[in-house]
N, C-alpha and C positions, 0 to 999 in steps of 0.2 A: 732353824728358821725359826722356831716359834717366838726366841728371845730377839730376833731380829723385827718381828710382829709387833712384839710389846714393846720395843724399843721405839718404833714408828708412831706406835698408839702414844705413848708418851710426851714425844715431839710435836704430836698433832694437837695434844691437849695443851702445851705449853702454849701454842699457836693460838689455839681460841682463847685460854686465857687473857693473855697480853692484848687481843685485839678487845678484848669484852673490856680491859683494863685502859683502853685506849694508849697502849704503850708501845710505839712504833719501834723503840730498839729491842724489845723484847722480842717481837714477833718478828722482826726481821733476823737476830739472831738464831731464833728457833728455826726461820726456812734456810738458815746456812748451816743448820747442823743437819736438816734431814726433813723439817717437817715440808707434808703436801700442801703448797698453797691454794690448790685445787681442791683440795676435801670437802667432805660436806656430810653431815651430822642432822638429819631432819631439819626441826624448826629453826630455822636462825643458824643452821651447821655448819654454813660455809662463810671461810673468814673473810670475805668480802659483804657480802650480805650482813653481817655484823658490823662491821666498818660503816656503810650504807646505813644500818640503823640507828648507829650512833652520830651518824653527820660528820663524819671523820675523815676532812680533806685530804691530810698529810697520809693516814693510811690505808685511804680507799688507793692512791698515788704512790704509795709503796707496794702494796698489795699487787698492783697493776703493773708494776716494771718488774716483781718478782715473777710475771708469767698468771697471775690471776684469771679467770675468764670474765670481764664485764658483762657477759650475758649468759651468764652460769644461771642455772633452773634450778630449782630445788623442789620437796614434796613437803609444805607446812604442815606442823603437826603441834599446832598449838594455837592459843589465843590472841587475838590483836586487838587494836582501837576499834576496827569497824567490822573486822567480817572474821568469819570461822575458817582458821587459815587448814584447818582437818580438812577440809571439803576442796582444798585446791592444790593445783601442780603448776609446774610451768612457770613459779614465781621468780621473777630477776631481780637482781640490785636494784634497778632503778623502780620496780612494784614495792622495793623495801622502802626507797627514798619517798615513795608517793604516799605509801600508807602510814609513814611517822611524818611527812612535811620535813625532809630533809634537803634542803634546797642547795646547799653549798657541796652536799655529797653527789647528788643529782646532775648537777654541773659540771662537777670531775668526770663521773661515768661518762657523760656524751661527749664531752671533752675527748677522753680515752676512747670512745668508738663505740658505745653502748646502743642497743639500738631501741629506741622508743616506741616502734610498732611491734614489738612481740605481745601477744595476749596471753594470758593466763587461763588456766583450765575453764576460766568461768566467762572468757569473753570480752576481756576487759585488758584496756592498754594501760599503762602507768598514768597517762595521762587522766583518763576513766577512775583509777581509783583515786588519785588526786582530787580530782573535782568530788569524788563521793565524801571525801573528808574533809572537805571544804578547805582545801590547799588551790586556791583558785590561780594565784601568781603562779605557784610551780606547774599546776596544771596547763597553764599558758604556755611555759616554758618547753615542757613537754610537748605539747602539741606542734607547738614551730621545730622540734627538734625533728619529730616524727614525718613532718612534711619535708623538711630539708635533707631527709634520709631518704624519701622515697627514690627508687633506682629506675635508670634510664630502660624500659623495656622494650625491645624490637617488637611492636605488636605485630608487624606485617610477617616477619619471620615466623611467630610464633602459628599465625593465622594461616600462613602458606605450609608449615608442619604439619598443624591438625588435618587440613585439606589432604596433605600427602598420606597420612596414614589411614586415613578412614576412606581413601581412594585405593588403596591396597587391597587385593583377593583377601588375604591373610591380614587384617589389619591388626596393630594392639589392642589389648583389652581396655574396656572402658575405663578402668580404675587408671590406666596408665596416662588415656588420651585425657583426662579432665584435669592433671596435672599443668598441661598447656592453657587451660582456663585461668588464665592472670587478667587482672581487671585490664581492660582495654581490647582483648581477645573475644567476638562475638560469636563468629563462624560463617559471616557471611559476605566475607568481601573479598575471597580468592575464589575463583571459579575454575570450572574443569574446560573440557572441551566442548561439551555438552550445554556449558551455562550451570551447572550445576554448583552449590556451594558446599562448603563441610556439614552445613546445618541439613540440607536434603539427604547427604548421605550417612548424616548419624540416623536421621528418622529412616532410611530404607535400611538400614542395618538393627534397627531397635532399639538403640542404645538411651533408654527413658532417662538415666540419671544424666546422661551428658546433654541431653537435651533439654533438660529441665537448665539445668546449670547455662545455657546459651539463652534459653528464653528469660532467665535471669540477669542475665550481662546485657541483655539490650538488643536480642537479634531481632532482625525484621521477621514478623511470622509470616510474612506475605510475600518473601524474596520469590521472585519466580526464575526459572530456569530457561535454557534456550528457548523452549518451547512452549514456555507461560504455564510450566508446572508450577505449582504453590506447594510449600511445605505437606499442605491436605490434601493435595492429590499424591504426593509421596506417601502418606500416611495410610490413606484409606485403600492405594494401591495395593500397599504391601501387608495389609491388614494390620496395622498398629493402632490397636482401639486406646487403649491408654494414651497414646501421645495423642492423637484425635482430641477427645478430652481436653488433655495441656493446650493443645494449640486454640481450642475454640475458647478455652478460658482467657488463653492472651489473647483474645481478639481477633484470632484468623478470619479472613473473608470466606464464608461460607458459600459465597456464590460467584466467585472467580472461575473463569473456565479459561483451558488452554488453547492451542491454537486449532485444536479438531472441536472446539467447542465443546468440552466435556467438563464436567463440573467435578468436586470430590465426590460427591453422592452418586453422580454416575458411575464414576470408575466402582466404586463401593459394589453398587448393585450390578455390575457387569462381572464383577468376581465373588457374587450371592454373598458378600460380607453386611448380614443384614444388619446385625447390630451396632456396625459401624453408618451403614446407610441412615439408623436411627435417629443416632446421635447428630448425624449433618442434614437432618431435615427439619422442619418446623412442626410437621404432622408425626405421627406413629405409624412406624414401618414393622411388617411382620414376615418373616419368610412363608413362602407358599408351601403346601404339605409335601412332604417327599415324592410321594405320587404323580403329582403334577410340578415339577420342578424344571423349568426352562432348557432345553438341551442346546444350551449356549459352550462354543469352543471357548477352551480356556484363556485364548489369545484373543477373541473378541470382545469389547466392548457394546453393550447394548443397553440402553437406556430402558429400564420396563416397569417405571415407576410409576404409580396413577396419577394421570393428570390432563388435560384437555389436550386430545389432539383433533384438528379440521383440516381438512385437504380442499385446496381451492384452485378450481382449472383457471388458469393467469390466461391462455392464449390459445395455438392451434398445436404446440409442441411443448407448453410446460404445464408443471402443476407446482403451486405450495403446499408443503407441510406445515401448519402453524401450532406449535409447542405451546402451551401455557403452563409454567410451573410456580405455581402460587407459592409453596414453601421455599422455593429459591428466588422468588420476585424476578422470574425472567420470563422473555418469552424469545422461544427459538423458531424463525422462521428459515426452512428449508425450502430453496427455489430450484427443482430439477430440468432443466430443458433439454428433450431428447435430439431437438437437433444438432445443437453445439456440443452434446454430451457433455455437457459444465452442470455445475453445480454451486450454489452460492447459499451461505449460512451468514443469515445476520441476526445479530442477540442483540435484544434490548434487554434492559435494567428499568424493570415498572417502577421501582420506586425514585431513580433519578433521571429517567427519562436515555440515558447513556446509550449508544449503538455502540455494534463491532461487525464488521461486515470480514470474510474472508470467502475464498473460490479453492475449488481444486476441479479436476476432471474425475468424470463420473467413473469413468476408470478405477481410481483409487479408492472409491467407496465401498460399505459393505454391499456382496451382492444382493444380500438379504432385504438392505435399504431401498437399493434400484430397483429389484422386483416389487415390492411394494407398494412405490412412486407409478411405478409404471401399471401396475393393477389397478390403481384409485384413478389413474390419468383417465383409464379404460372404462372403467365405471361410471365416471364422471361425462362421458360424452366424446372423449378423446378418441384419435384416429388411433387405431392400431396398428396402421401400417408405419406412421410418425415413430410409434416406441421401439418397433422391431426387435420382436418378443425371442427372434433365433439366439441362439446361445453366444454370448458374447465374449473375447478372450477374456476379459477377467472372472467371467462366472466361472472357469474351468481352474482357476487359480484358488488357492487356501487361503481362507480369508486370514488376514494378518491384523493386528493392532493398528489402527490407521497412525499417519505422523502425527505425535504430540504424543503419543503414548510415553509410557515410562518404562526405564531399561533397570 
């Protein structure tokens, strides 16, 4: 066995020597005798790298025909004209032609199928190496080759797969999902039955790295689900502080409200996530002392942040609650009509003047909110009989998150 190994080394040495001397016949003879055409010995240790270095089209073609890998990578172990190759790995034959300005060898490698998109460990393609070495014509050819080789990617299929994996109860790990984030995949085009996207689901699961990749890919940071919950709503509700910061930095709209007229800050307050509420608010927010923490059911969202609240009697059977939230630049007017049992919510953006209106049956509202409105109505001179304080059927039910909450 030792003799076989020694014989192999002798044949490999003969191959390298022949390539260094640009002797195609001797190189082919060594290969036919058993030399390994795919061998590698450190700096320029691959026969194909040597042929590329010498700009030998004949040898490049001969070695490729004998099975040499046109995309073989080596770890550099010496000095070159521009780069300290001791620091680099993933160096291909095309990188070698770019470093040396070997135009003819580069063309032969491209013709043989070499991938001009491969980056060495320093993050540079062959075209970028050529440009740094002032081989501008060669750089242009390599750039064209890289563009021509760009594969056709079924972005839609990858988006669908990403959503499917994230929507599973036991989804793939984050690193496995990041592999699907190829150019063109953002995470906001495929939607589930409730309108949520892969971006919403990644936030819900707390996949920070994947969220960063989606933001970098150009995902819409304000994309809303079927209940108008934005990524900030998801991050606030599920306590993803780091993701909240990332979304705000990326330009997410902190004033957006869902169908229940809840902002992300309101959801954070309802979950008693005061650090997140602080991030979402223009004014400092601190948690109340533990001995006076509000007794809020876990699944009920109540906005108790400091802001101006005014009650105004509107008629014989209705009262309006006007809330002004300067830190969110909005005013919320909630009209309670005790005769029709209807509640109308009007949101106005104080900066743009934009308004949004929604309505619901009072039975679907929080009992605490209805009771507060009734007491305010009576206090303002309203008829107690109109309010009908007797227990309503909704008051006997357990309070649940209003429609528009996040699951």
